[in-house]
C-alpha positions in Angstrom: -0.1 0.0 -0.1 1.2 3.6 -0.8 0.5 7.1 0.0 1.6 10.7 -0.7 4.0 11.8 2.3 5.1 15.5 2.0 7.4 15.4 4.9 9.1 13.3 7.6 10.2 15.2 10.5 12.6 13.6 12.9 13.1 14.7 16.4 9.7 16.2 16.7 8.9 17.3 20.3 5.7 19.4 19.9 3.5 16.5 18.4 2.9 14.4 21.4 5.0 13.0 24.4 8.9 12.5 24.0 10.9 12.4 21.2 9.0 11.6 18.2 9.1 11.4 14.3 6.0 12.9 12.6 4.5 12.0 9.3 3.0 14.6 7.4 0.3 13.3 4.8 -1.0 15.3 2.1 -4.7 16.3 1.6 -7.0 18.0 3.6 -11.0 18.1 3.5 -11.1 21.7 5.2 -9.6 24.6 3.4 -8.9 27.0 6.3 -7.9 30.4 5.2 -4.8 30.6 7.5 -3.5 27.3 6.9 0.3 27.2 7.5 0.9 24.2 5.3 -0.8 25.2 2.1 1.3 22.4 0.2 -0.7 19.8 2.3 -4.4 20.7 1.1 -4.3 18.9 -2.0 -4.1 15.2 -2.0 -1.4 14.8 -4.8 1.9 16.2 -5.6 2.5 19.7 -6.6 5.5 21.8 -7.9 6.9 24.5 -5.6 9.0 27.3 -7.2 11.4 29.6 -4.8 12.1 32.6 -7.1 14.9 33.8 -4.5 16.9 30.8 -5.0 16.7 30.5 -9.0 19.9 31.6 -10.9 18.2 31.6 -13.9 20.5 28.8 -15.5 17.4 27.2 -17.5 18.5 23.5 -17.0 15.0 23.0 -15.6 13.6 24.1 -18.9 16.1 21.8 -20.8 14.8 18.5 -19.1 11.1 19.4 -18.8 8.8 17.1 -21.2 5.8 19.5 -20.8 7.6 23.1 -21.4 6.6 24.0 -17.7 9.8 26.4 -17.3 10.0 29.4 -19.8 12.4 32.0 -19.3 11.8 35.5 -20.6 13.4 39.0 -20.1 15.3 37.5 -17.3 12.2 36.1 -15.6 11.3 32.4 -14.9 7.8 31.7 -15.8 6.5 28.4 -14.2 3.2 27.0 -16.1 2.1 25.0 -13.7 -1.1 23.9 -15.4 1.1 21.8 -17.6 3.2 20.2 -15.1 2.8 16.4 -14.8 5.1 16.5 -11.3 7.5 14.0 -13.2 10.5 15.3 -10.9 12.9 16.0 -13.7 13.3 19.8 -12.9 13.6 19.1 -9.2 16.3 16.5 -9.8 18.1 19.0 -12.3 18.0 22.2 -10.1 21.3 22.5 -8.1 19.8 25.4 -6.2 16.7 23.9 -4.7 14.7 26.5 -6.4 12.3 23.5 -7.4 10.9 21.0 -5.1 7.8 18.5 -5.7 5.8 18.8 -2.6 4.8 15.0 -2.0 6.3 11.9 -2.7 4.6 8.5 -3.2 5.8 6.1 -0.2 4.8 2.8 0.9 3.9 2.0 4.3 7.1 -0.2 4.8 9.3 2.9 3.7 7.5 5.1 6.0 8.0 2.5 9.1 11.5 1.8 8.0 12.3 5.6 8.4 10.4 5.9 11.8 12.2 3.0 13.3 15.7 4.1 12.5 15.2 6.3 15.6 13.6 3.8 17.7 16.4 3.9 20.5 15.1 7.8 21.0 11.5 6.8 21.4 12.5 4.4 24.0 14.6 6.7 26.2 12.0 9.5 26.0 8.7 7.7 25.7 8.1 9.0 22.5 6.9 7.6 19.2 5.0 8.2 15.9 2.6 10.8 14.9 0.6 11.2 11.8 -0.3 15.0 10.7 -1.1 16.6 7.4 -3.1 17.7 5.9 -5.2 15.1 7.4 -4.1 11.5 7.9 -7.8 10.6 7.7 -8.1 11.5 4.0 -5.4 9.1 3.4 -7.4 6.6 5.5 -6.3 3.1 4.3 -2.6 4.4 4.3 -2.9 5.7 7.8 -4.6 2.9 9.4 -1.7 0.5 7.9 1.0 2.9 9.1 -0.9 3.0 12.7 -1.2 -0.9 12.6 2.5 -1.5 11.8 3.6 1.1 14.5 1.6 -0.8 17.1 3.2 -4.2 16.2 6.7 -2.6 16.4 5.9 -1.4 20.1 5.7 2.5 19.1 3.6 4.8 21.0 1.1 6.5 18.2 -0.4 9.9 17.9 -2.5 11.6 15.3 -3.3 15.2 14.7 -6.8 15.3 13.0 -9.4 17.9 12.3 -11.6 15.3 13.3 -13.7 15.9 9.7 -14.7 12.0 8.5 -17.1 9.4 9.5 -17.8 7.9 12.6 -17.1 4.5 11.5 -13.3 5.3 10.5 -12.8 7.3 13.8 -13.8 4.1 15.6 -12.0 2.1 13.8 -8.6 3.8 13.6 -8.9 4.7 17.3 -8.0 1.2 18.2 -4.5 2.0 17.0 -4.1 5.8 18.3 -2.9 6.1 21.8 -3.4 10.2 21.8 -5.3 12.4 19.6 -4.4 15.9 19.2 -7.7 17.3 18.1 -8.1 20.5 16.2 -10.7 22.7 17.5 -10.7 25.6 15.2 -13.9 27.9 15.6 -17.1 27.7 17.9 -19.7 28.9 16.0 -20.8 26.3 13.1 -21.6 29.0 10.4 -18.3 30.6 11.1 -16.4 27.5 11.2 -18.1 27.0 7.6 -17.1 30.4 6.2 -13.3 30.0 7.3 -12.7 26.5 6.9 -15.2 25.3 4.1 -17.0 22.6 6.4 -19.5 23.0 9.4 -17.9 21.8 12.5 -21.1 19.6 13.9 -19.4 16.2 12.5 -16.0 17.2 14.0 -17.7 17.7 17.4 -19.7 14.6 17.1 -16.3 12.5 16.6 -14.7 14.5 19.3 -17.3 13.5 21.7 -17.1 10.0 20.3 -13.6 9.7 20.9 -14.1 10.8 24.5 -16.8 8.3 24.8 -14.6 5.3 24.0 -12.0 6.9 26.4 -9.1 8.1 24.1 -6.7 10.2 25.2 -7.4 13.9 23.8 -5.4 16.9 23.5 -7.4 20.0 22.0 -5.3 22.0 19.7 -6.7 25.3 19.0 -5.2 27.8 16.6 -6.2 31.4 17.2 -6.2 33.7 14.3 -6.6 37.4 14.9 -9.7 38.9 13.8 -11.4 35.6 13.1 -11.5 33.3 16.3 -9.9 35.5 19.0 -13.4 36.3 20.7 -14.8 35.6 24.2 -17.3 33.5 22.6 -14.8 31.0 21.3 -12.6 31.0 24.2 -15.7 30.3 26.3 -16.6 27.3 23.7 -13.1 25.9 24.2 -13.2 25.7 27.8 -16.7 24.5 28.1 -15.9 21.9 25.6 -13.0 20.8 27.6 -14.7 20.7 31.0 -17.4 18.7 29.4 -15.1 15.8 28.1 -13.1 13.8 30.7 -10.6 12.6 28.3 -9.2 16.1 27.2 -6.2 16.1 29.1 -5.2 19.5 28.2 -5.6 22.4 25.7 -3.1 23.8 23.6 -3.2 27.3 22.3 -1.7 27.9 18.8 -0.7 31.3 18.1 -1.2 32.3 14.4 2.1 32.6 12.2 2.3 33.8 8.9 4.9 31.1 7.4 2.0 29.6 5.0 2.5 32.8 3.3 5.9 31.9 1.6 4.8 28.6 0.9 1.8 29.6 -1.0 3.7 31.8 -3.1 5.9 28.8 -4.0 2.8 27.1 -4.9 1.6 30.0 -7.0 -1.7 30.4 -5.1 -3.0 33.4 -3.1 -2.6 33.6 0.7 -5.6 35.5 2.1 -4.3 36.7 5.4 -1.2 38.3 3.8 -1.5 41.5 6.2 -1.2 39.1 9.5 2.1 39.1 11.4 3.6 36.8 13.8 1.6 37.0 17.0 3.5 38.7 20.1 4.2 36.7 23.1 1.9 39.0 25.1 -1.0 38.4 23.1 -0.5 34.7 22.9 -0.3 34.7 27.1 -3.7 36.9 27.1 -5.4 34.1 25.0 -4.2 31.2 27.4 -5.3 33.4 30.4 -8.8 34.2 28.7 -9.1 30.3 28.3 -7.5 29.3 31.9 -10.1 31.5 33.4 -13.0 29.2 32.2 -11.6 25.8 32.7 -10.1 23.5 35.1 -8.0 22.0 32.6 -4.3 22.9 31.9 -3.8 25.4 29.1 -0.6 26.0 27.4 0.9 27.4 24.3 1.5 24.8 21.7 
């Protein structure tokens, strides 16, 4: 079985307990306008181009079979609509100006890479985390990775937006020790406006996981002008208070790192005017949620 992976991050310490390897899968059913991994949205490989690294050598144009790369008036024009993501231009570029986001990998290839660091998992109580995009969009692939990881004795975690069927949530939960569950916006209509879907199914699946006793950390991205409201802070706290299996709440302050990635993909980034969140602002959000809940609240 194979899937599309766009990154395997070693020595990750922010995606579950201990030292972990986080496997990022492509494809997401949501379209959050603040997405910091826009290269994860589509479920297939994509060409990324970094203009600041290009030296205009023209080697990519020489090897491209579909005339994706054109050079006119000292400008590198990338015709992505022609691209078949064959990877020839990426291989030819010595300056890393071209990159294919997303590579096909087998379950065995992923597990083999993860197991290279098993000694670090054993000494730190770490393991493997699936992230994305949304791992549940590549459901069969994610399920097989998690099964294999459990066979290897690894602690497993999965970051998810929870937008899938109850049947899939229930089945895959048997192989997940910890869910890093994204909770984005309390109001269902605003959730649909800014992510493309309602949050009703998401909350239903969150309650399902709580009902079967899975450990959950709520991860809450806070975006200035969108969900930094007292109503949402109350919603986060009330939901956490209601669910016994939520062990803590993570506040994820907005950062604009998705902007440069969007530029490399040749797509528009809607929040181009927003800047990095100041630490003082982040602490005020943490305080606002902490005042309404007995669960631990911290910065992700």
